[in-house]
C-alpha positions in Angstrom: 8.6 -8.5 5.5 6.7 -10.2 2.7 5.0 -13.6 2.6 6.2 -16.7 0.8 4.6 -17.0 -2.6 2.6 -20.1 -1.8 1.4 -18.6 1.5 0.3 -15.5 -0.5 -1.6 -17.7 -2.9 -3.3 -19.6 -0.1 -4.1 -16.5 1.9 -5.3 -14.3 -0.9 -9.1 -13.5 -0.6 -11.3 -10.8 -1.8 -11.4 -8.0 0.8 -14.2 -5.4 0.6 -13.6 -3.4 3.8 -10.4 -1.3 4.4 -8.8 0.8 7.0 -8.2 4.4 6.1 -4.4 4.0 6.6 -2.4 5.3 3.7 -0.4 2.8 1.6 3.2 3.8 1.3 4.3 5.0 -2.2 7.1 2.3 -2.1 4.5 -0.4 -1.7 2.4 0.9 -4.6 5.6 0.9 -6.6 6.2 -2.7 -5.8 2.7 -3.6 -6.8 3.2 -1.9 -10.1 6.6 -3.6 -10.6 5.0 -6.9 -10.0 2.3 -6.1 -12.6 4.8 -5.0 -15.1 6.7 -8.3 -14.7 3.7 -10.4 -15.7 4.0 -12.6 -18.8 2.5 -11.3 -22.0 2.1 -12.6 -25.5 5.1 -11.8 -27.5 6.4 -9.8 -24.5 4.3 -6.9 -25.9 3.2 -5.7 -22.4 -0.1 -4.3 -23.7 -1.1 -2.6 -20.5 -1.4 0.7 -18.6 -1.9 0.9 -14.8 -3.9 3.9 -13.5 -3.3 4.6 -9.8 -6.2 6.4 -8.3 -5.9 8.0 -4.8 -8.3 10.9 -5.3 -11.5 10.3 -3.3 -13.7 11.9 -5.9 -12.4 9.7 -8.6 -12.7 6.6 -6.4 -16.3 7.4 -5.8 -16.9 7.8 -9.5 -15.3 4.4 -10.1 -17.6 2.9 -7.5 -20.6 4.4 -9.3 -19.2 3.1 -12.7 -19.0 -0.3 -11.0 -22.7 -0.4 -10.3 -22.5 0.9 -6.8 -19.8 -1.3 -5.4 -19.1 1.3 -2.6 -16.1 -0.6 -1.2 -14.1 0.7 -4.2 -14.5 4.3 -2.9 -13.7 3.2 0.6 -10.3 1.8 -0.4 -7.5 4.4 -0.1 -6.1 3.3 -3.5 -7.5 1.8 -6.6 -5.4 0.5 -9.5 -7.3 0.3 -12.8 -5.7 -2.1 -15.1 -6.2 -1.3 -18.8 -5.4 -3.3 -21.9 -4.0 -1.8 -25.1 -5.7 -4.0 -27.7 -4.0 -2.3 -30.7 -0.5 -3.1 -29.3 -1.4 -6.8 -29.3 -3.3 -6.6 -32.7 -0.2 -5.1 -34.4 1.4 -8.5 -34.1 -1.4 -11.0 -33.6 -4.4 -9.4 -35.4 -7.9 -9.9 -34.0 -6.9 -12.7 -31.6 -4.3 -10.3 -30.1 -6.9 -7.5 -29.7 -9.7 -9.8 -28.5 -7.9 -12.3 -26.4 -4.2 -12.0 -25.8 -4.3 -8.5 -24.4 -7.0 -9.6 -22.0 -5.1 -12.6 -20.9 -2.0 -10.4 -20.4 -3.8 -7.9 -18.2 -5.3 -10.8 -16.2 -1.8 -12.0 -15.5 -0.8 -8.5 -14.4 -3.9 -8.2 -12.2 -3.1 -11.5 -10.5 0.4 -10.3 -9.8 -1.0 -7.2 -8.2 -3.4 -9.2 -6.0 -0.6 -11.6 -4.8 1.9 -8.9 -4.2 -0.8 -7.0 -2.2 -1.4 -10.1 0.0 2.4 -10.4 0.5 2.5 -6.9 1.8 -0.5 -7.4 4.2 -2.9 -5.5 2.0 -6.5 -6.4 1.2 -7.6 -6.3 -2.4 -10.5 -7.4 -4.7 -10.6 -8.1 -8.4 -13.5 -6.1 -9.7 -14.6 -6.8 -13.3 -18.2 -5.7 -13.1 -18.2 -2.1 -14.4 -19.3 0.1 -17.2 -16.1 0.5 -19.3 -17.3 3.8 -20.9 -17.9 5.3 -17.5 -14.5 4.2 -16.2 -12.8 5.7 -19.3 -14.7 9.0 -18.8 -13.9 9.1 -15.0 -10.2 8.6 -15.7 -10.1 10.7 -18.9 -8.6 8.0 -21.0 -9.4 7.4 -24.7 -10.7 4.4 -26.6 -7.2 3.0 -27.2 -7.3 1.7 -23.6 -9.8 -0.9 -22.4 -10.3 -1.0 -18.6 -10.2 -4.7 -17.6 -10.0 -4.6 -13.8 -10.5 -2.2 -10.9 -8.4 -3.3 -7.9 -9.3 -1.5 -4.6 -6.4 -1.8 -2.1 -6.1 -1.1 1.6 -5.2 -2.6 4.9 -8.0 -5.1 5.7 -10.7 -4.0 8.1 -12.4 -7.4 7.9 -11.5 -11.1 8.2 -12.0 -12.8 4.8 -14.8 -15.2 4.5 -14.0 -18.9 4.1 -14.7 -20.0 0.5 -15.3 -23.5 -0.7 -13.2 -24.6 -3.6 -14.1 -27.3 -6.0 -11.9 -30.4 -5.6 -8.8 -30.7 -7.8 -10.2 -33.9 -9.3 -13.4 -32.1 -10.3 -11.5 -29.4 -12.2 -8.7 -31.5 -13.8 -8.7 -33.7 -16.9 -5.7 -36.0 -17.3 -5.2 -37.4 -20.7 
């Protein structure tokens, strides 16, 4: 049973400790479907999703992410990659430099929310050496890694975080 969308949004937190329990293939499939359904500029869908289950590759991703070892500890990582040239073909430099990044951010958020709905813990990791991630995954320069998402059943309770007030972050004109 999955959670209501609003519940998933409210309950989603960064999780950095995972059980070793395997994630079913069907659940990974649903995460990928959710990512694939994200909005994108011109519906170009400028993304590739690399599912990493291999422990050696997960460890290399953790090293590429400046020693964030929880990446290696997660049973699955999804690396979200942008295809800048796909966006540039229609939108030029703005497509390559902005739209494809916005599009992969939307896909990443869909993965995080779907993971929460399925009772999984996840974390959006953006601090990493892109060249090392490319090398680890054996992907070429046509793909730009934008996020590493470690996934697993949570082995920790999320920390409470303070959010700025709605009034503080909203301008009404």
